[in-house]
N, C-alpha and C positions, 0 to 999 in steps of 0.2 A: 504493500500500500504506500501511497504518497505520504510524505511527512506533513503536508498541509493540504487542506481540502476546503472547498466552498460548501457550506452546510445547507444551502438552499439556492435556487436559481437567482433570487434577488437578495441573497443573504451574505453574511460576512465570511471571510476566509479564516479558518481556525487551524490549530495544530491537530493532527489526527488522534492524539491522545491529550487528555486534559488533567492538570493537577487540581485535585479537590482539597479544599482547605477547611472542611468541617471539623477536623480534629486538631486544628492548629494550636488551641490552648493546651492540649495535652502534650504537645511536643517539647514544651519547656525551652523554647528558643528565645534568645535576646533579639532585639531588632537587627543587630549586626549579623547574628547567625542566620536569621531568616533571610536577610538580604543576600547572603552568600548562597543559601539554598535556592532562592529564586533565580539568581544569576546562573547557577549550575544547571537547573532544568531548562532555562531559556537557551543556554549554550547547547544542550542536547537537541533542542528543537521543539520542546514543549513550551509554547508561548501563551496558551490559553489557560486561565485559572478560574475555578468555580467557587463562588461564595454564596452565602445567603445572609440576610439581615439577622436571623436568629442564631446562627452558628456560634457555639461557645457562649451561650447565654448572652447573645448580642455583643460579644467581644472580639470575634475573629477578624472582622473587617477592619476594625480600628487598629488591631495589632499588625495586620498586613500593611495598613496605611502608614504606620510608624516606620516600617522597614522601607517603604517606597520613598518616604521623606528623606532618607539618607542618600538616595540617588534618584531624583525626580526624572531624569532622562530615561530610566528603565521603563517608565510607564508607556513610552512610545513603542516598546518591543512587545507589550502584553496585550491580550484581549481579555478584558475584565467582564466576567459573567456574575450576575447576582440574582437572587430570588427574594420575593416577598409574598405575603398573603397568609402567614401564620403568625398569631400573637400568642406567645407562650406565657406560662405563669411567672417567668422571669421579668415580664413587663409589669410596671406598677399598675395596681388596680385590677389584676386578672386573677380571680379565685380559681378559674379553670382556663385552660388554653382554648383557643378557638381560631377558626379561619376568618379572614376578613379581606375583601377585595373591593371595598368602597373606593370611589375615585380619590377622595382626599387622603385616605390612608395609603394607597398605592403611590401616589405622588410624594407624600411625606417620607415614606420609607425609601423610595428611590433617592430622594434628596439627602436623606440620612446616610445612605450607602456612599454617595458621592463625597460627602464630607468626611466620612470615616476613612475612605480609600484615598483621600487627597487627590481627587481627579475631577475634571470638568464634565466627563461623560462616561457612561457605561456602554460597553460594546453590545451587551445583551442583557435584557431583564426578563425574568420568567415569573409567572404566577406559580408559587411553590406547590400547592395542592389544590385539587378541586374544592370549591366552596359551595355548599348547598344553598347558601344565600347570595350567591353571585348574581348580580344584575349585569348581564353581558353588556348592555348599553353603557352602564356607568364605568365598568372596568375598561371598556374600549375607549371611553372618553379620557380616562387617565393615561392610557397608552398613547393616544393621539396627542394629548397635551405635552407629554414628556418627549415625544418625537419631534413635535414642532418647535419646542424650546431648545432642541439639540442636546438635551441631557441624557437621552438614551437613543442609540443608533438602531438597534433591532430588538425584536420582542419574540417571546415564545411562551411555552407552558411547561409544567412538570407534573408527571403522574396523571395526566388527563386521559380520559377515554376518547376514542375517536369522535363520539357525539359531542362531548364537552369541548373538544378542540374545534369542531366545525361550528358550534354555536358562537364561540368567541370570534372566530375568523369571520363569521357572517356580518359582524358589526364593525369590522376594521377596514380602512382604506388601503392598507398594506398587508403583506403576507406575514403570518407567523413563520418563524424559521426553524423551530425545533420543538421536540417534546422530550424532556429529560425523564427517563423511566428506568425502573429496576430491571436489569437483565443479567442473568448468570445461569450456569447449568443447574443450580439448585432453585432458581426462581425464573420460570419460563412462560408465565401467562402472556406477557406482551408479545411473544413470538407468534401466538396463534389466535389472540382475541381481537385482532383487527388493528391494534395500535401500530405495529410495524408495517402492516399492509398500507395503512393510510400514509405513513411516512414515505414509503416507496412510491405510492400513487402521486404524492405531491412533490416527489424528488427532494425531500428534506431529510437530513441525517439526524437521527435521534442521538441524544447523549445518554450513555449507560452508566447508572450508578450501582454501587454495591456489587461489582462484578465478581468479587471473591466471597460474596455472601457474608460480609462483615466479619470475615475470618472463620466463620462456621464451616466453610468448605475444608479447612485444614484441621479443625479441632473436633468436630462432631463425629462420634463413632459410626453413625448411620451412613456417613458419606465415604466410608473406607472403600467400597467398590468403585466409587467415582474417582477417588484418588489413585487407585490402582490402574484404572483405565487411562487417566490423564498421564500417568507415568509411562505407560506403554506408548501412548501417542507421542510423548516427549522424546522417547528413545527413537521412534520411527522418523520423526521430523528433525531431529537434531536440536530440539529445544533444550535450554539449560535448566529450566524450572517448569513445574506444572502451572505456575502463574502465567507464564508466557503462552502456554497452550490454551488456558482459559480465555485470555485476551484475544488470541487468534480465532478461537471458536466464536466469540461474540462478533468480531469484525468480519467473519465469514458470512454473516447474515446479509442478504441483498440490500437492505436499507443502509448498510455500512455505518453502524453505530460508532460513536466516538467514546471509548472507555474513559471513565473518570478514575484517576489513580488517587488513593487516599493515604499514601504513606508520606511520612516526613523524613524518610531516609533516602538520600540521593542514590545509593546503591540499588535499592529496589525500584526506584523510578527508572534508572538506566537499564536495568534488567527488563522491565516491562516494555520499554521503548523498542527493544529488539524484536518484540512480537510482530512488529510491522512487516518484517521480512519473512515471517513464518507462514507456510501454506498448509492449510488443513483441508484434506479432500473430503468428499461427500461421505464415504464410508467411515472415516475417522470422526466426522462431525456427528453422525447418527450413533456411533458407538458411545460417544460421550453423552449424548442425549439419553440413550437407554440406561447407561450406568447411573445417571443422575436420577431418572424417574423410576427406574426399576422395572420397566416393561418395554417391549418392542413396539414398533409402529403397528396400528390396527391392521 
């Protein structure tokens, strides 16, 4: 696969893998250490980074921004992605978490992300989760206002069904450019429920989160048959790790998902990046599918 790719016909050009920063506060990095980490993955070719307003109890974007302040010119090499639409109990006045996609809230959270990241614009803003109280007209008004002001260049959604995607798209004067969804051998619903079919139909590339099942793929005893099969495929393809096989399995999908990498260790990022040159054939792909699900095709 190419190291860079246009994610939609009228969309931005992203790196074919994305660094995800939802665990940034767990990495224990100083701003200087984080800046070095960003420099390293940019040097590899991974220039797109994924954030959300709520990550790290609303702290991750600000921490990332502190690192960028140390070298403002680095911003020009990055594509900044953020998400909003969830209000957690970490926010003042919230006895329970809830979804919120009102116009004023979406605009306010986008502006908060800009301030925290020390930038004038986001390359991509996503609605984080489907909101049962979403008024599509109002959410579209927020997107349109942010677009017209130049504060956000492109827009998309995350975890939306095809119907939810189509609803929001029907209210917009421009195209949504991605749907960020969970894809892994141990979580395959999006592959057959129409989500990735819609992406392929619209020629937009989805972003894939939790590709390694939040680590469960390595630790859960029930996935031992899957680990065994991944190891066999690794030996057949010359892959160095089963992680690389998983990323190649995901990128083999015809909608060409962009895997989001969640590690703060540059060695693991560099290893994952090598999966771009790995070829998984159809038999190997279905063997992994069967090992994960526990049954053959009907």
